[in-house]
C-alpha positions in Angstrom: -7.8 -76.6 3.0 -9.6 -74.4 5.4 -12.0 -76.3 7.7 -15.3 -74.5 8.0 -16.6 -76.7 10.8 -18.0 -74.9 13.9 -16.5 -75.8 17.2 -18.9 -76.8 20.0 -17.7 -74.0 22.3 -16.3 -70.4 21.7 -12.7 -71.2 22.7 -10.5 -72.3 19.9 -9.5 -75.9 19.7 -6.8 -77.6 17.6 -9.0 -77.3 14.5 -7.8 -76.3 11.1 -8.2 -72.6 11.9 -6.1 -71.4 14.8 -5.2 -67.9 15.9 -1.6 -68.2 14.6 -2.6 -69.7 11.2 -5.3 -67.1 10.6 -2.9 -64.3 11.5 -0.4 -65.6 9.0 -3.0 -65.9 6.3 -4.3 -62.4 6.9 -0.8 -60.9 6.9 -0.2 -62.5 3.5 -3.7 -61.3 2.3 -2.9 -57.7 3.5 0.5 -57.7 1.9 -0.9 -58.9 -1.5 -4.1 -56.8 -1.2 -5.9 -60.2 -1.6 -9.6 -59.4 -1.0 -11.0 -62.9 -1.8 -8.6 -64.5 0.6 -9.5 -62.0 3.3 -13.2 -62.7 2.9 -12.5 -66.5 3.0 -10.5 -66.2 6.2 -13.3 -64.0 7.7 -15.8 -66.7 7.0 -13.5 -69.3 8.6 -12.9 -67.2 11.7 -16.7 -66.7 12.1 -17.2 -70.5 12.0 -14.3 -71.2 14.3 -15.5 -68.8 16.9 -12.3 -66.8 16.8 -14.3 -63.6 16.5 -16.3 -64.3 19.7 -16.2 -61.4 22.2 -14.5 -63.6 24.7 -11.6 -64.3 22.4 -8.4 -62.1 22.2 -8.5 -59.1 19.8 -5.6 -60.5 17.7 -7.9 -62.2 15.2 -10.4 -59.3 14.6 -7.5 -56.7 14.5 -5.7 -58.8 11.9 -8.9 -59.1 9.9 -9.6 -55.4 10.2 -6.1 -54.6 9.0 -6.4 -56.9 6.0 -9.7 -55.4 4.9 -8.3 -51.9 5.2 -5.1 -52.8 3.3 -7.4 -54.2 0.5 -9.2 -50.9 0.4 -12.5 -52.5 1.5 -13.6 -49.7 4.0 -17.3 -50.8 4.2 -16.6 -54.4 5.4 -13.9 -53.0 7.7 -16.3 -50.6 9.4 -19.0 -53.3 9.6 -16.5 -55.6 11.3 -15.6 -52.7 13.7 -19.3 -52.2 14.6 -19.7 -55.9 15.3 -16.6 -55.9 17.6 -17.7 -55.0 21.2 -14.1 -54.5 22.4 -11.3 -52.4 20.9 -7.7 -51.6 21.7 -5.0 -49.2 20.5 -4.0 -51.6 17.6 -7.6 -51.5 16.4 -7.6 -47.7 16.1 -4.0 -47.6 14.8 -5.1 -49.6 11.7 -8.2 -47.5 11.2 -6.5 -44.1 11.5 -3.6 -45.2 9.3 -6.0 -46.5 6.6 -7.9 -43.2 6.6 -4.6 -41.3 6.1 -3.6 -43.7 3.3 -6.9 -43.0 1.4 -6.4 -39.3 1.7 -9.1 -38.7 4.4 -7.2 -37.0 7.3 -10.4 -35.6 8.9 -11.9 -39.1 9.1 -8.6 -40.3 10.6 -8.8 -37.5 13.3 -12.5 -38.4 14.0 -11.4 -42.0 14.6 -8.7 -40.8 17.0 -11.3 -38.8 18.9 -13.6 -41.8 18.9 -10.7 -43.8 20.5 -10.4 -41.2 23.2 -14.1 -41.2 23.9 -14.4 -45.1 23.8 -15.2 -46.4 27.2 -16.5 -43.1 28.6 -20.1 -44.4 28.5 -18.9 -48.0 29.5 -16.8 -49.6 32.1 -13.6 -47.8 32.9 -11.9 -51.1 32.1 -12.9 -50.7 28.4 -11.2 -47.4 28.1 -8.7 -47.4 25.2 -5.5 -45.4 25.7 -3.4 -44.4 22.7 0.1 -45.8 22.2 3.0 -44.4 20.2 1.5 -45.9 16.9 -1.9 -44.2 17.3 -0.2 -41.0 18.3 2.0 -41.1 15.2 -1.0 -41.9 13.0 -3.0 -38.9 14.4 0.0 -36.6 13.8 0.2 -37.9 10.2 -3.5 -37.0 9.8 -2.8 -33.4 11.0 0.1 -33.2 8.5 -2.0 -34.4 5.6 -4.8 -32.0 6.6 -2.2 -29.1 6.6 -3.9 -28.0 9.9 -1.3 -26.6 12.3 -4.0 -25.8 14.9 -5.2 -29.4 15.2 -1.6 -30.5 15.1 -0.7 -28.3 18.1 -3.8 -29.6 20.0 -2.7 -33.2 19.4 0.8 -32.2 20.5 -0.6 -30.8 23.7 -2.5 -34.0 24.4 0.5 -36.1 23.8 2.7 -33.9 25.9 0.2 -34.2 28.8 0.1 -38.0 28.3 3.9 -38.3 28.5 4.3 -39.5 24.9 6.9 -36.9 23.9 9.8 -38.8 25.4 9.3 -41.5 22.7 11.7 -40.8 19.8 9.2 -42.3 17.4 6.5 -39.8 18.5 9.0 -36.9 18.3 9.9 -37.9 14.8 6.2 -37.9 13.9 5.8 -34.4 15.5 8.7 -33.1 13.5 7.2 -34.5 10.3 3.8 -33.0 11.2 5.1 -29.5 11.9 7.1 -29.6 8.7 4.1 -30.6 6.6 1.9 -27.8 8.0 4.6 -25.3 7.2 5.7 -24.6 10.8 9.4 -25.0 10.2 10.4 -23.1 13.3 8.6 -25.6 15.6 10.0 -28.6 13.7 13.5 -27.1 14.0 13.1 -26.6 17.7 12.1 -30.2 18.2 15.0 -31.5 16.2 17.5 -29.2 18.0 16.1 -30.5 21.3 16.9 -34.1 20.4 20.0 -35.6 22.0 20.8 -37.4 18.8 19.7 -35.9 15.5 19.6 -38.2 12.5 19.1 -37.8 8.7 15.4 -38.7 9.0 14.5 -35.9 11.3 16.4 -33.3 9.3 15.0 -34.6 6.0 11.5 -34.3 7.4 11.9 -30.6 7.9 13.5 -30.0 4.5 10.8 -32.0 2.7 8.0 -30.2 4.6 9.5 -26.8 3.7 9.6 -27.7 0.1 6.1 -29.0 0.2 4.9 -25.6 1.6 6.9 -23.5 -0.9 9.3 -22.4 1.9 12.3 -22.9 -0.4 14.8 -20.6 1.2 14.0 -22.1 4.6 14.5 -25.6 3.2 18.1 -24.7 2.1 18.8 -23.0 5.4 17.8 -26.2 7.3 19.9 -28.2 4.8 23.0 -26.1 5.7 22.2 -26.6 9.4 22.1 -30.3 8.9 25.5 -30.3 7.2 26.9 -28.1 10.0 25.5 -30.7 12.5 27.7 -33.3 10.8 24.8 -35.3 9.4 25.2 -36.5 5.8 22.1 -36.3 3.5 20.7 -39.4 1.9 18.9 -39.8 -1.4 15.6 -38.6 0.0 17.2 -35.4 1.4 18.9 -34.7 -2.0 15.6 -35.1 -3.9 14.1 -32.3 -1.7 17.1 -30.1 -2.0 17.3 -30.5 -5.8 13.6 -29.7 -6.1 14.1 -26.6 -3.9 17.0 -25.3 -6.1 15.0 -26.0 -9.2 11.8 -24.2 -8.1 13.9 -21.2 -6.9 15.9 -21.1 -10.1 19.0 -20.8 -7.9 21.4 -21.5 -10.7 24.4 -20.7 -8.5 23.5 -23.8 -6.4 23.1 -26.2 -9.3 26.8 -27.0 -9.6 27.5 -27.5 -5.8 24.4 -29.7 -5.4 25.4 -31.8 -8.4 28.9 -32.1 -6.9 27.5 -33.2 -3.6 25.4 -35.9 -5.3 28.7 -37.2 -6.8 30.5 -37.1 -3.4 27.7 -39.0 -1.8 28.0 -41.6 -4.6 24.4 -41.1 -5.6 25.1 -40.7 -9.3 23.8 -44.2 -9.9 20.5 -43.5 -8.1 18.1 -43.1 -11.0 15.6 -41.0 -9.0 18.3 -38.5 -7.9 19.8 -38.2 -11.4 16.3 -37.8 -12.9 15.8 -34.9 -10.5 19.0 -33.3 -11.5 18.0 -33.6 -15.2 14.7 -31.9 -14.5 16.4 -29.2 -12.4 18.8 -28.4 -15.3 16.1 -28.7 -18.0 13.4 -26.7 -16.4 15.8 -23.8 -15.9 17.1 -23.8 -19.4 20.4 -25.6 -18.9 19.8 -28.0 -21.7 23.4 -29.1 -22.4 23.9 -30.2 -18.7 20.5 -32.0 -18.7 21.4 -33.7 -22.0 24.8 -34.9 -20.7 23.1 -36.5 -17.6 20.4 -38.0 -19.8 22.9 -39.4 -22.2 24.9 -40.9 -19.4 21.9 -42.5 -17.6 20.0 -43.7 -20.6 21.4 -43.4 -24.1 24.9 -44.7 -23.5 23.7 -47.7 -21.4 20.9 -48.4 -23.9 18.2 -48.1 -21.2 14.8 -46.7 -22.0 13.6 -43.7 -20.0 10.0 -44.4 -19.0 9.8 -41.4 -16.7 7.4 -39.1 -18.6 8.2 -36.2 -16.2 11.9 -36.3 -17.2 11.1 -36.4 -20.9 8.6 -33.6 -20.6 11.1 -31.5 -18.6 13.9 -32.0 -21.2 11.5 -31.0 -24.0 10.4 -27.9 -22.0 14.1 -27.0 -21.5 14.7 -27.2 -25.2 11.7 -25.0 -25.7 12.6 -22.2 -23.3 16.3 -22.2 -24.3 15.5 -22.2 -28.0 17.5 -25.4 -28.6 15.5 -26.8 -31.5 18.3 -29.2 -32.5 18.4 -30.9 -29.1 14.6 -31.0 -29.1 14.5 -32.7 -32.5 17.2 -35.1 -31.3 15.1 -36.1 -28.3 12.0 -36.5 -30.6 14.0 -38.9 -32.7 15.1 -40.8 -29.6 11.5 -41.0 -28.4 10.4 -42.5 -31.7 13.3 -45.1 -31.7 12.5 -46.2 -28.1 8.7 -46.5 -28.8 7.7 -43.9 -26.2 4.4 -43.2 -28.0 1.5 -43.0 -27.3 2.0 -40.8 -24.3 -0.2 -37.7 -24.0 2.2 -35.8 -21.7 5.2 -36.3 -23.9 3.3 -35.6 -27.1 1.9 -32.4 -25.6 5.4 -31.4 -24.6 6.5 -31.9 -28.2 3.5 -29.9 -29.5 4.5 -27.1 -27.2 8.1 -27.2 -28.3 7.3 -27.1 -32.0 4.7 -24.4 -31.5 7.3 -22.3 -29.7 9.6 -22.7 -32.7 6.7 -21.7 -35.0 6.8 -25.0 -36.8 3.1 -25.1 -37.6 3.4 -28.0 -40.1 5.2 -30.1 -37.5 2.6 -29.3 -34.9 -0.3 -30.2 -37.2 1.4 -33.4 -38.3 2.2 -34.5 -34.7 -1.3 -33.7 -33.6 -2.9 -35.6 -36.4 -0.9 -38.7 -35.5 -1.9 -38.7 -31.8 -4.0 -41.7 -30.7 -5.4 -39.9 -27.7 -5.8 -36.1 -27.3 -6.7 -34.0 -24.3 -7.7 -30.3 -24.2 -4.1 -29.2 -23.9 -3.3 -30.9 -27.2 -6.2 -29.1 -28.9 -5.4 -25.8 -27.4 -1.7 -26.0 -28.4 -2.4 -26.8 -32.0 -5.2 -24.3 -32.3 -3.1 -21.5 -30.7 -0.1 -22.4 -32.9 -2.1 -22.3 -36.1 -4.0 -19.2 -35.1 -0.7 -17.3 -34.5 0.6 -18.3 -37.9 -0.9 -17.9 -41.4 -3.1 -21.0 -40.9 -6.0 -19.2 -39.4 -8.6 -21.1 -41.5 -7.1 -24.5 -40.2 -7.4 -23.2 -36.7 -11.0 -22.3 -37.2 -11.7 -25.7 -38.7 -10.2 -27.5 -35.7 -12.1 -25.3 -33.3 -15.3 -26.2 -35.1 -14.5 -29.9 -34.9 -13.7 -29.6 -31.2 -16.9 -27.7 -30.6 -19.1 -30.1 -32.6 -17.5 -33.4 -31.6 -14.3 -33.3 -29.5 -14.5 -36.9 -28.3 -15.9 -36.0 -24.9 -13.9 -32.8 -24.8 -15.2 -29.2 -25.1 -13.4 -25.9 -25.7 -12.2 -24.2 -22.5 -11.4 -20.5 -22.1 -7.9 -21.0 -23.4 -9.3 -22.4 -26.6 -11.7 -19.5 -26.9 -9.0 -16.9 -26.2 -6.8 -18.4 -28.9 -9.5 -18.4 -31.6 -10.7 -14.9 -30.7 -7.1 -13.7 -31.1 -7.0 -15.4 -34.5 -10.1 -13.6 -35.7 -8.6 -10.4 -34.4 -5.2 -10.7 -36.0 -6.6 -11.9 -39.4 -9.4 -9.3 -39.5 -12.2 -11.9 -39.8 -15.2 -9.9 -38.8 -17.8 -12.5 -39.9 -16.1 -15.4 -38.1 -15.5 -13.2 -35.1 -19.2 -12.5 -34.8 -20.1 -16.1 -35.2 -17.6 -17.0 -32.5 -19.1 -14.3 -30.3 -22.5 -16.1 -30.7 -20.9 -19.4 -29.8 -19.3 -17.9 -26.7 -22.7 -16.5 -25.5 -24.3 -19.9 -26.0 -21.6 -21.8 -24.1 -21.5 -19.4 -21.2 -17.9 -18.1 -21.7 -19.3 -14.6 -22.0 -19.2 -14.5 -18.2 -15.4 -15.1 -18.2 -13.6 -11.8 -17.8 -10.6 -12.8 -19.9 -12.8 -13.8 -22.8 -14.8 -10.5 -22.7 -11.5 -8.6 -22.6 -10.3 -10.5 -25.7 -13.7 -9.7 -27.5 -13.3 -6.0 -26.7 -9.8 -6.0 -28.3 -11.1 -8.0 -31.3 -14.0 -5.7 -32.1 -11.7 -2.7 -31.6 -9.2 -4.0 -34.2 -12.0 -5.0 -36.5 -13.5 -1.4 -36.5 -16.6 -2.1 -34.5 -16.0 0.1 -31.5 -19.8 0.0 -30.8 -19.7 -3.8 -30.2 -16.6 -3.3 -27.9 -18.6 -0.7 -25.9 -21.6 -3.0 -25.6 -19.5 -5.8 -24.2 -17.7 -3.5 -21.8 -20.9 -2.0 -20.5 -22.6 -5.5 -20.1 -19.7 -6.9 -18.0 -20.8 -7.4 -14.4 -17.2 -7.8 -13.2 -14.4 -5.7 -14.8 -10.7 -6.2 -14.0 -7.9 -3.8 -14.8 -7.3 -5.5 -18.2 -11.0 -4.7 -19.1 -10.5 -1.0 -18.4 -7.2 -0.9 -20.2 -8.6 -2.7 -23.2 -11.4 -0.2 -23.5 -9.1 2.8 -23.2 -6.8 1.2 -25.9 -9.8 0.6 -28.1 -10.9 4.2 -28.0 -7.3 5.3 -28.6 -7.0 3.0 -31.6 -10.1 4.8 -33.1 -8.8 8.3 -32.4 -11.4 9.0 -29.7 -9.3 10.5 -27.1 -12.2 12.1 -25.2 -13.9 8.7 -24.7 -10.6 7.2 -23.6 -10.2 9.9 -21.0 -13.9 9.4 -19.9 -13.2 5.7 -19.2 -9.9 6.6 -17.5 -11.7 9.0 -15.2 -14.4 6.4 -14.5 -11.6 4.0 -13.5 -10.1 6.5 -11.1 -13.6 7.3 -9.6 -14.3 3.5 -9.1 -11.2 3.3 -6.9 -10.7 -0.4 -7.5 -8.8 -1.6 -9.4 -6.3 1.2 -9.4 -4.7 2.3 -12.7 -1.3 0.8 -13.4 1.6 1.6 -15.8 -0.1 0.0 -18.8 -3.2 2.2 -18.2 -1.1 5.3 -18.6 0.6 4.0 -21.7 -2.9 3.5 -23.2 -4.4 6.8 -22.1 -1.4 9.0 -23.1 -1.3 7.1 -26.5 -5.0 7.8 -27.0 -4.5 11.5 -26.3 -1.6 11.5 -28.8 -3.7 10.0 -31.6 -6.5 12.5 -30.8 -4.3 15.6 -30.5 -5.2 16.2 -26.8 -1.8 17.5 -25.9 -2.4 19.1 -22.5 -4.7 16.3 -21.3 -2.1 13.7 -22.2 0.7 15.6 -20.5 -1.4 16.0 -17.4 -1.9 12.2 -17.3 1.9 11.8 -17.5 2.5 14.2 -14.7 -0.1 12.6 -12.5 1.6 9.2 -12.6 4.0 10.1 -9.7 2.0 12.8 -7.9 -1.4 11.1 -7.8 -0.7 7.4 -8.3 2.9 6.7 -7.2 3.7 4.9 -10.4 7.3 4.9 -11.7 7.6 6.1 -15.3 9.2 3.7 -17.8 10.7 4.2 -21.2 7.3 3.5 -22.8 5.7 6.4 -21.0 8.5 8.8 -22.1 8.1 7.5 -25.7 4.3 8.2 -25.5 5.0 11.8 -24.5 7.5 12.3 -27.3 4.9 10.9 -29.7 2.3 13.2 -28.2 4.5 16.3 -28.8 5.8 15.1 -32.1 2.4 14.4 -33.7 1.4 18.0 -32.8 4.5 19.4 -34.4 6.0 20.6 -31.1 9.5 19.6 -31.9 11.3 22.1 -29.7 9.3 20.9 -26.7 9.9 17.2 -27.7 13.7 17.8 -27.9 13.7 19.6 -24.5 11.7 16.8 -23.0 14.2 14.2 -24.3 17.1 16.2 -22.9 15.5 16.4 -19.5 14.8 12.6 -19.3 16.3 11.0 -16.1 17.4 8.0 -18.2 19.2 7.8 -21.5 16.6 7.6 -24.3 16.5 4.4 -26.4 15.1 3.6 -29.8 11.5 3.6 -28.5 11.9 7.3 -27.8 13.8 8.4 -31.0 11.6 6.3 -33.3 8.4 8.3 -32.6 10.3 11.5 -33.0 11.6 10.5 -36.4 8.1 9.3 -37.5 6.7 12.7 -36.5 9.4 14.4 -38.5 8.3 12.4 -41.5 4.7 13.8 -41.0 5.9 17.4 -41.0 9.0 17.1 -43.3 11.3 18.3 -40.5 14.6 17.2 -42.0 16.9 18.7 -39.3 15.5 16.9 -36.3 14.9 13.8 -38.5 18.6 13.7 -39.1 19.4 14.0 -35.4 17.0 11.2 -34.5 18.3 9.0 -37.3 21.9 9.6 -36.1 20.9 8.4 -32.6 19.0 5.4 -34.0 22.0 4.5 -36.2 24.1 4.0 -33.0 21.3 2.1 -31.2 20.1 -0.1 -34.0 22.8 -0.1 -36.8 21.3 -3.1 -38.5 17.7 -1.9 -38.6 16.1 -0.8 -41.9 13.1 1.0 -40.2 14.8 4.3 -39.4 16.6 4.3 -42.7 13.2 4.0 -44.6 11.7 6.7 -42.4 14.6 9.1 -43.0 14.4 8.4 -46.7 10.7 9.2 -46.8 11.3 12.4 -44.8 13.9 13.5 -47.5 11.4 12.6 -50.2 8.7 14.7 -48.6 11.0 17.6 -48.4 12.0 17.2 -52.0 15.5 16.1 -51.3 15.3 13.1 -53.8 19.0 12.7 -54.1 19.5 12.1 -50.3 16.5 9.8 -50.3 18.0 7.8 -53.2 21.4 7.6 -51.4 19.8 5.9 -48.4 18.0 3.4 -50.6 21.3 2.7 -52.4 23.1 2.2 -49.1 20.4 -0.2 -47.9 20.8 -2.3 -51.1 24.6 -2.3 -50.7 24.5 -3.7 -47.1 21.8 -6.2 -48.0 18.9 -4.5 -46.2 15.5 -4.8 -47.9 12.2 -3.2 -46.9 9.7 -5.8 -46.0 6.7 -5.7 -48.3 3.6 -4.3 -46.7 0.3 -6.1 -47.3 -3.4 -5.8 -46.6 -6.1 -8.3 -46.2 -9.8 -8.0 -47.2 -12.5 -10.2 -46.0 -15.9 -9.8 -47.7 -18.8 -11.2 -45.5 -16.7 -14.2 -44.6 -17.0 -15.6 -48.1 -13.6 -14.7 -49.5 -10.4 -13.5 -48.0 -7.6 -12.0 -50.1 -4.1 -10.8 -49.1 -2.6 -8.2 -51.4 0.3 -5.7 -51.8 0.6 -2.4 -53.5 -0.2 -2.5 -57.3 -1.3 -6.1 -56.9 -3.4 -7.2 -59.9 -3.5 -11.0 -59.3 -7.2 -11.0 -58.2 -9.6 -12.1 -60.9 -11.7 -9.0 -60.2 -8.7 -6.6 -60.0 -10.1 -4.2 -62.6 -13.4 -3.7 -60.7 -11.6 -3.5 -57.3 -9.3 -0.7 -58.6 -12.3 1.1 -60.2 -14.1 1.1 -56.8 -10.8 2.2 -55.0 -10.3 5.1 -57.4 -13.9 6.2 -56.8 -13.4 6.0 -53.0 -10.1 7.9 -53.2 -11.8 10.7 -55.2 -14.7 10.9 -52.7 -12.3 11.1 -49.7 -10.3 13.8 -51.5 -13.4 15.9 -52.1 -14.5 15.5 -48.5 -11.0 16.5 -47.3 -11.1 19.6 -49.5 -14.5 20.6 -48.2 -13.3 20.2 -44.6 -10.2 22.2 -45.3 -12.3 25.1 -46.6 -14.5 25.0 -43.6 -11.8 24.9 -40.9 -8.3 25.7 -42.3 -5.4 24.1 -40.4 -3.3 26.7 -38.7 0.5 26.6 -39.2 2.5 25.2 -36.4 
């Protein structure tokens, strides 16, 4: 029992509360983070007089330390204000506590307060820092990632003679490493008479923390040359550096070193190796380690980062079988619910286009975050489940359980409306975007421009583009592409010229693909070729195969086959299928059998299994009246098992009914009326074409 009786005089007597007993109690309270016990001892110390100004600082310092360890900053600061005397131990506790709670600037203010203490009082009250307050101040500089402050503290400590203390030097090394000044940290370490694993590891960890991965490995090699063996902490940093760099050549040697150091039983090190292999697509190696550490021993892996990494590895490597095996293991070991693991599974099945599995897994999740919603909506939107994606978006928007759509959600659903040709839903979504404020997001506006262009409303795309206060290069490229899609090459060139006049951003390689393609669709031959020529001369942009393909398409669409052939011959790189394909397609337009056969011959060597060039050549033969040759190609396709994929169209009438149909499809209940309207439209278009032909006859090429 604690005695709460008050002694008759300030000095402590042999009562129940003594300096030694209170210190022991406070040490226990600090270790256990026991706030009630700390408060009780505080009360007892007040009654016993141990906190009297005339008493030693051991009791108030122990009490301050206990309060800070319990995370009770307000009582600790109150106690500090009530303590007329302070020493280095007082400030060491305070500075360290501020660092621990992630407030390095408060820690440095406390350090400065310590230096200023006594300046307005007796010289005897001045508090001089010791090695512990110095180390705590350096820790604060490292946490703040402020090299300037760190160098200032270093200068002060150098002037005060602290830099001969190995503990302070180790703290300096750690500080410089954390602020990313690896050179200074290295100089300090190399200046030590005896370098140990702790000092080397501090530099390596600091380099990794600041993304200086090559420097981290360089220091690691210096450490090995210095004859210092790494420990588990060193290896964790080295493994992380190799993983982030994707340095696959280092994976094997680092793994071998772990075995040589007998760290293969260290779960944290093995987990890091698993994540290194998995995140870089080496799933088999990751699975071997995972099986050895967990499955064979029957242990349960509770590290969600490891599980998520393996699932990610299965995703990027296309290893669906391993991914499903991990999923089965997770079910057996009762790993659910776990949002991070379940989100990883959602991402994996979405990557494998398993929309049903994604929807089923999502429906079974007890808790969902915005990543969960975005993954399932994006997966459904990219598949044939657009309506389900729209329904989920509506649920999230109306009542997402405290969640709301973010720009990723909006981009996914805009893309869905664009791909599925849902004009009505797209316009409704546009209204929702305006109400929620996403209309000010550049990426969302860019997606809306592309959506309206695909849906045939170039006027809406123009309106959004003109209303954008901030346009990035994607905005300009999207608008150029939109005009090209609608055959308006002059408007595409106008936007391209506006982009050049603006100066920022500068056109890139994608810009030129878009503008040359727009010129090709509009028949602006000379303008398109000038854009191609200006890439190097005016913009210093290297031409890619896509640009050469656009020029071939530009010349081919206008029937200039001789120029197209000459252009292909003069190309500085061997042409691939993206160049020969447009030439063959142009031959089909004009019935040019000779060049079509040349292009098809090249494509047969580049893509022997493809059916696209075969169908295009067959159509060219048919257009030229060579039915026998066309039939031979179709027969050959059937013989080798190639089959043309059926083309389909989709109609959406005022958002009420959508219908997917193929050629000569009569499944719709109003098929007779539909074909009647279609025949009427066809006759009307033919009449208009005939009138146009009479007014402006097409000259022979």
